[in-house]
N, C-alpha and C positions, 0 to 999 in steps of 0.2 A: 176738756176737764184739764186741771192743774195737776201735774204729778204731785205736787203737794197733798193731796187728797189721798194718793194710796198710801199704804202700810209702809212703815219705815222700821228698822231694825230697834231704834230706841222705844218703837210703840209697842213692843213686845217685851223689854227689858224686866219690865216690873212683874213679869212671869218667871222670870229665870227659877228662883227658888221652887216654885211649885213644879215647873216641868222637869226640874233636875232631881226631885223626890218622886215624880211619877216615873220617870225612866228608871230610876233605881230601884224602884218597886217593881217596875214590870221585869229587868233584868234579874232581882232574886228569886222571881216565881217563873221562869221558863216552861214553855210547853211544847212538845213535838208537834209534828205536822198531823192536821185533822184532831188534835187533841186541844186546841187550843180554849177550851171552854171557860176558863179563868179569865183569860187577857179578852177573850170576845166579851163577856159580861162587864168587865171595867170599863171596857171601850164604850158598849152601848149605854151604859148607866150615864156616863159622863156625857155623852152626845144628847140624851133625852133631857139631861138637865138644862143643858144650852139651848135647848128650843129645835132641835132637830127632830125630823120624823124618821125613825129607825127600825130599819127590817134586819131581825136575826137569820141566822141559819141558813144565809144564801149560801150555796154550795156545801153545806156543811156545818161549819164554824164561822164563816164570812157576816161580816156586818156592813150594813151599806146605810147611810145617813143622807137624808135628802132636806135641802134647805132652800125653799122658794120664796123671791122677794120680788116685788115690782113686776112689770108687764115685758120683760125681755125674753125673749124667744130663744136664746141660747142656752145651750146646755152642757155643762162641765164635768168632768170626772177628775179625781185625783186616788191614787192609790197608795196605800201602806202595805206591808206585808208585817206579820204577826208571830210566826213560829219560829222555835229554836231549832238548836242541833243536839244529836247523841253524842257530846263531848264532855267528859270531866272537867270542868272549870278550874284553872291554876292561876288566876289574877293575884288571889291573897284580898282581894277587894272586900271592904265593910259590907257591901250589897251583893256579892257573889252569890252565886245560884244557891238554894236551897235544897233544889232536886237534883239528886245525885245522879251522874251522869247525863245531865241536861244542862246546855247553856246558851244563852245569846252571843253565839260567836260570830256573827255576822252583822250585828248592828240593827236587827228588825225591831229591837227594842226602842232603839232612837228614832227610827222611820216612825213606829207606830206614835210615840210620844212628840215629834214633831209635827204630824198631822193634826193630833190632838190637840195641839197648841195653837196651830192655826185655825181649828175648828172653832175654839173658843173665842179668839179675836175676831173672827170674821163673823159669827153670831153678835158680838157685842158692838161691832161697828157697823154692819148692816149697811156696808158700802158698794152696794152691787143691784143687778137687775136682772133675773135670768133664775135658771137652776140649777145648784151645785148638788154633786152625788160624791159624798166620801166613800171610798172603798178600802175596807180594812180587809186583807185578803189571807187565808190561813194557807198552810203548806207550800210554800215557795219551793221550799228545800225538799219537797217529796220525789223531785222526779218525774217520772211518768205520771204518777198518780198526782199531780199538781192542783193545788188550789185554783189557778186560774182557770184551768180546763174545766173544774168543777162547778164553777162560778157561773163561767160561761154557759156550761150545760144547763145550767138552772136559771137561764134566761137573763143573766146579767144585764146585757145591753138593749134587751127588749121590755125589761121592766123597769129600766133605769136608763133610759137614752142618753148619750153624750154624742156632741158634737166634735169634742177633742178630749183626749186623755195624757194624765202626766203621772210619772212615778220618780221616785228619787233612790238613789244608793249613796252610801258612805263610799270613800275610797282612801284606804291607806296609802301614804307616800306623798298625797297631795294635801298642801298646806290647808289648814282648817280654815273653815269660814270662806273658803272658794268655791267656786261652782265650775263645772267643766261640760263641755258638750260635743256632740258629733252627729251631723245629720248622715242620715243614710243608714248602711250596716254598721253596728257598732259592737254587739255581742254575738257570738258564733251559735250555730246550731250544735245541738248536744244530743249524739247517737249512741246508743250501748246494744254491743255486739257480744253474743255468747258462742264462742267455737268449740264445739264438742269433738275432740280427735279420738277416733275407735280404733284401736289396733287389736293384737292379740296376746293376751297375758301369759305368765308362766313364771318358773322358776328363774331368779337372778342369774343362777349357775349356767343356765342353757339359753342362752340371748337368741342362739341361732334356730331355736324351736318358736319364737315368738315373733311380732311385730311390733317392737316397744313404741308406745305412743308417746313417751317422755321426751324420746330421741326427735320423733316426727314434731313433737310441737315445739320444742325446742328450736329446732331449724326454723320454724315457720314464724315465731316470734322476730327472728333475724329477717326473715324473709318479708314479713309485714312493713318493714321499716324501710324497703325499697319503694313503697308506692307513694311515699309524699316524695321522695327523692327524685323518683324517676317517671311517674304519671302523672304528676300535678303541675300544672303549668307555674315555674318557680315565681313569677310576679302574683302569684295568689297564696292565700293562707290555706293550711290544713293541718290536723294533729291526728297523729293514729296513736295511742298509747295502751300498751298491754297492762291494764292494771293488778289484774290475777291470774294467778297459776295455780291450778288445783289438781293434782295426782297422787294416787298411791297412799298405802298406810304402812308398809313395812318394808326393811331396807332389802330383804331377799326375796321381795315378789315384785315381779315387773307387771304392772297394773293394766288392765283392759282399756282405760280411758284417759283423758286429761281435758279438763275444759278450762277455756281461756277466756279472760272478760276485759272487754276493750271498751275505750272511752274515746269516741272519734268527733273532731270538730270541723267544722267548715263556716264560710261565710256566704256561699251562693249556692243556687240551686244545681247548678250544674257540676259544681265540685263535689256536692256532696252527693250526687248520683255517682258521679265516677267513683267516689270511695267505697260506697255499697256494692257497685260492680267489682271493682276490682279486690277487696276483700273476700268477696264470696268464690270470685275465681280463683285467686289465689290458693285460699285455705283448701279447697276442693282439690285442685290441680297438685299441691304440694304434699298433701295427703296421700292421696293416688300414687304418687311418683315413689311411695316407701313401703306401698301394698297394704295402707291404712285407708280409712274415709274420714270426712269432716262434714260435720254438720253446722251450719251457719243460721244462728236465729237473731236477724237484724231487727232490733228495736229503734224505730224510728222516733227521736224525742224530740225535744223544746226547737222551735224552728229558730232561725234568724233574726234577732231584735233588730229591726228596723226603724230607725226614728224619722218622721215626716219632717221634709226639708223647711215648711212653711212654720210648722210648731214649733221647730226646734230653733229657729231664727226668733220666734215671739218669745221663747222661754228664755234663751240668752238673752235678749233685749231687758227683760224684766230683772234678770240677775245684774245685768251691768247698772241699771237703774239704782238697783238695792245697795250693792256695795262696790260699784265702781269699775270700770272696765279693766283695772289692773288686777282686780281679784276673780277675774274670769277667763278662762281660757279653753283650750280642746283637750280632749281626753282620746286617747290613741285606741286601738282596736283592743277588745278583749276578750279572749277565748275562752272565759267563763260563759256559763250561759243564765237564762233567765226567764221565767216563765211569763213575766209581764211581754213578751214577745207575742203571745197569744192574743192579748187585748188588743196590741198595736198591729196585728192583722185587720181588726173588724174595724178598729177606731183611730184615725190619725192622731198621734201626739209624740211625746218626748220623754225619754228616760234620762233623767238628770243626773249626773254625779257631783256629789259634796264631800270636799277634802277632808279626810279626818286625821290629818296629820300624822306625826311618826309614831303610830300605833303599829301593833302586831297585825301579822296580815288575817284576814277574815279567814274563819274556820280553824282559826287557831286557839288552843285552850288559854291563850293569853291576851285575847282579842278583847278590847273594850271601846264602845263607842264614845266618843269625844264629846262632853258635854258642852263645850265653847259652841258647838252647831245646833244646840237646841232654839235658841232663839232668833238667830239668823235664819234657821231652816223655817221656823213658824212663821216668820216675818215672809220669805220668799213665796211660801205658798197662800199665804195672806195676800201679798200685792198681786201675783199672779191671777187671784179668783178677781179681785178687784179690777184689775186689768181687762182679762178675757171678759167678764161680764160687766163692763162699764156701764154704769147705770146713766 
């Protein structure tokens, strides 16, 4: 089949105004994780109108749309996330969030719109043979109680089997309309650790009669920084960040306990296990050396996101055909995490990065998805479907 039969960016340009209006509508009405009721309804209604078989309520508020054409046996999945963040928007845009304290600060409004744009074009062109599953996932931002796990527990791949799965995320700092790839590990595992240091409280004027947990915990914060520097192979990547330190309510009282909250990142299982072992051992021993105790609650979070080599090569090839090799590049390791990793543990695939230009960083109150990416993103998914499920 000639490549001329596959979708080009210019084939989607006529949809630009509609996609921009749709993205702004979603942006103005953001919904938090597991509460994407309005967004899910909007998505489901449009997909039904375009002829998809739509299943709602997958994993809570998730939506899966299936389209089967021809006699092809291959099955493809494409995923977009729908939820927003608990952030007060400060963009000043005319379509800024109308839900106080909630905003699309990570671009999920754009990801959803791009896949909807592709869904409409794919259904109109009917240029494939096989089964297409479009997965609109809730609660990517929920952390441990994430939407990917809920959908998987609800039988996502048993009910909607896929031979490969692909997802996309925007990347500020990379030029808009450009695609970026990395085979193998790309995004880190993310673990959440709570350390409770217990001492013996008392009067601030008589510290010798206490075991001050604030002193113990302060020293522990510094000691924890030695794990990456002195225990992890320097050729590997790891992050140990103490993000919260909570203790005491009065200046003249020495508290009984301190609670530390840690974010721990890594890219391979050996390092991940080492970090858990060393954090637990160090916290326990360090507290004991002061006459205090430490309880470590180690929350095993998202796994490493690993892109399949063959599917990443395919996804990159599609991008080069669409926008030219000069607009396709590599992406560095990302120490952020992503629950799409759970899906990639079960089905081979690739998580694609789409440049968002010189925008604010994701999770910023001033972030906005770049509308220049709407048509190129929709064309990319359309072309990838047509190539993977070639008639």
